[in-house]
N, C-alpha and C positions, 0 to 999 in steps of 0.2 A: 503493498500498499504506501502511495505515495506522501509523504509528511510535508509539510510546512508550517515554519514559525511568521507566517503572515498571517493578520485578522481577515475573515472569509467577506471581508468588505470594507469600504472606504467610504468611510461619511464626511461630508465636507458641508463644515462650521464655518463660515468666514468672522467669528468674535473677533480672533486677532488681526485679523490685517482690515476690518472696518475703527479699530481704534489706534493698529499703528496709522492709518491713513491722517484721523483727523489730528491725532497728538501729532503727526510729522511733517505732513502737505496742505492743511489746512492755514488760514490766515486767523490771528487773534480776532478779529474783526468777526469773521465769519464764527469761529466758533462761538463766542458771546450772540451772536443771530439763533443756532440754531440750539444755545441751553435755555432758549424758552420754546422752544420747538414744541410737537406735541410725540413725536419721538425722542427727544433730547436724553432722555436715560442712555440711550443705544452709545452714543455718543463714546459715555465712560465706561463702557462693559468690558468686565474682568479678560484678561489674557488669561484663558482655562482651558484644560482641554480634559475630557474625558475619555477614562479610557473605554476602549473598543468591549472588551470580555460585560463588564459592567450596563453599557449601552445596550447588549443585546439580551441582557437579562434581564433587564427590565423591560424594553419592547415586545421581547416574545411573551412574556406573563400580561402582556397589554388585552383586555376586549375592546376593543373599536368601536364596536356598535354600543358598547354599553358604554366606554371612556372608562375604565376602570384598569388598575393593576388587582389580580388576583394571586395567590399563592399559598395552595395549599389549606391549611385554617386560621391563614391570618388573616386578620381585619384588612379587606380591602381597601386600597387610594383610588380616590376620585377623583379625576382630570375635569375639571371645571374652569368657566371665565373667570373666573378670579386668582387662579392659579396663575394663569398667564399675565393675569395686573401685578401678582406675586414676584412674578420673577422678572417681567420687561417690563411692568408698569407702560403700557400700553394702553391710547383712549378705548373707553368703555360704553361708547355711545349706543341707541336705540335701531340706529338706522342699520340695513344689512348694507355692510360695501360694496360698493357696484364697481362695476368692473366693462371696461373698453371691449368691444367687436373690433374687430380687424377694418373695419371701414371708418371706426368713429373717431372722431379730432385727428387725422392722420398728418397732422399739421405739428401736433404736440408731440405724438411720438415719431416725427421723424427726424425732432429736434434733440432726441437719444438716441438716434440710429448713426452707425458708422456705417455707412453701404444699405444692405439688407438686416443687418445685426442691432444686437441694442451690449455688445460686451462690459462688464463692469469699469473696465481701465476707462472706456471713451468714457462713462459718466463720472467717474472720476478724476477723469481732466476736463468735464465741465465744469463739476463744480468747484475744483480745484483752478479754472480760470477766469470767472463770472466776477464779477465785480462786487467789495466786498458791502456794497449796500443795496441789494437784489435781494431784497430778502423773501422775495414767495420762490423765487429761482434757489437761493439757496433751501429753504424747506421743503421745497418739493424733491429737488437733486438727492438733500441727503433722506427722506423716507424712504425713496427709492434704493436710496445707496442699504440703509438699515432692511430692506425685504430680502434686496437681492445677496446680502452677505449672512444677514439669521436667520430672517421671518419667514419667508418665504423662498429660500434656494433650492435652486433647483442644482443639477451637477456638469450644468454645463459652462459655467460663470457666466449668462446674461442676465437680465435684466428683464425683472416681468412685468410691462411698460402695461400690462391690460389696468393694475390696481391706481393706475392714473383717472384711472371715472371715479374714485374717489378723492383726487386729488386734484381737480380742474379750480373748488375755491378752495382755498387751503384755512381758509375764516370758518370752515364748516367741518374741515377734517375729526376735529374731538367727537362730533354727532355719531360717525361710525361705530357700529362693536365689531373693531378692531380685535379685540380679543378673544369673542365666537371664530371669528374670521380662521385668526390665527389656530386656535384651538382644532378644531376643522380641518382645517387644514393637514395639521400633524397627524391627527387619527388615521387621515388618508395614507399618510404616511408609513404609520406605524402597521396598515393591514400592508402595503405593498412589501415592505421590511418584511415580512414576514413568508410572505409569498413567497420571494426572491429566496428565502433560505432555507425556506421548502422544497421550493424547485432546486436547489445549490447541495443542501443536504443527502436528494433522493437521487441526482448526478454519480457524484461523490460513492453511493453506497453500488450504486449499477456499474460504476467504473471506478475500482479503486488505485487501479495503478494510475491513471490522471494527475497533474496537475491542478491542485485547488486553484479554480478562475475565481477571482474577487468579484464582486458585484459594488456598484456604486450607489449612493442615496443621496440626497438633501436632506433638507427639514429643519427645522429648528426638534432634531430629539433630543436633545443635550439636555433642552429644559425641562423634559420629562423624567430625565436622572435627578437631577436637582432638586427636584419634588419629591421624590423617590429619597434622597438623602434626604431631604430635609424633615421626612415621616419616620426614620427608625427612629426605636429606643435603644440608644447610645446610654450603656451602663459606665457611671463616673469612673470607673477604677479600670476603663479599657481603653479610656482617649487619651493617656499617658500627657496629659495635659497638652493636649491641642485645644483649642479653643474655635469652635463653632460659630463666625459670624452668623446671624441671623437676619443680620438689618436688609433692610427692602431698598429698590427691590434687590430680588436676589443673584440675579445675571452683573450686579455691580460687586457682589461682596463674597460671592462663590469663589474656592480658591483650590487649587491643584492635592492638595495637602486635604482638600475635606474628603473627596473621593476616595483616595489612597488609604485612609484609614475606616471610610466607609465598609472600603474593599477587607480590607483586613478582619474589622469585626463580624462583617455580615457575611463571609465568605461561608458554608458548608465544608467542613473538615473530615466527615463523617464517609463523602464521595469520595471516587476517585478522580471524578472530571475536577477540574480546577475549576472552571465560570462554574460554578454550583452556587449563587449567595441564597438571600432568604432567610437568613437563619434567623434574626435580629427581629423581632416585634414590631410591627405597626403603635406608633405613639396612637394617645388617643384624641 
């Protein structure tokens, strides 16, 4: 049987890239404008990395239709709109998020296109080069950058321009239910991940001599892992002096050490499989 130390999938999450771009490429004036926008906190997202084995454990134990994490007799974790607020502090309005059709507002779409495509690198250039006092351009472009890097990211480094439908009037962006839209998209990606992993395992079982072929997936799946770790009941004597910073929004305060400690304490050592967690109870 072919063996491989690489993870079975590649998760694309651009929090580090977003933070680096804001810190190093934008003027202080532009950062001041973004600081008052609807998605301001994403400009200060922590440069964390969620370990692949923990992400897989959490995602594979989620029922995307019920939006719940369930493992054996443990108390379930219910993923809600409020959770997305706690992780990212995105607007939580009542209006459904509107998305452009391919033929809608072509002039605005074309502004963010480089030829036939809308790569993130081109969006970064537009944001970098626009005037420091063009508030609408700065806020709209940063929102798109946050979508492409963290909230609605795919696997091709492209900007999801259809969400411009809810960015036409930047004074009304807070009226939309971004939290629900992000959660729904995230659960769609959970279902896609589970199916790709199932097919991958089935292929490797039938073809044990083949080399493992990784699959790629985007989405903000790391948000689900953050919420999972936040809900674990950690015994004080096992945290070894580490202090979990549960300040909100969570994406600004979580760190790699949080995940490393969670894995050490939550790993089920009674099985020969290394990537089996769920040992700790879920907090009340």
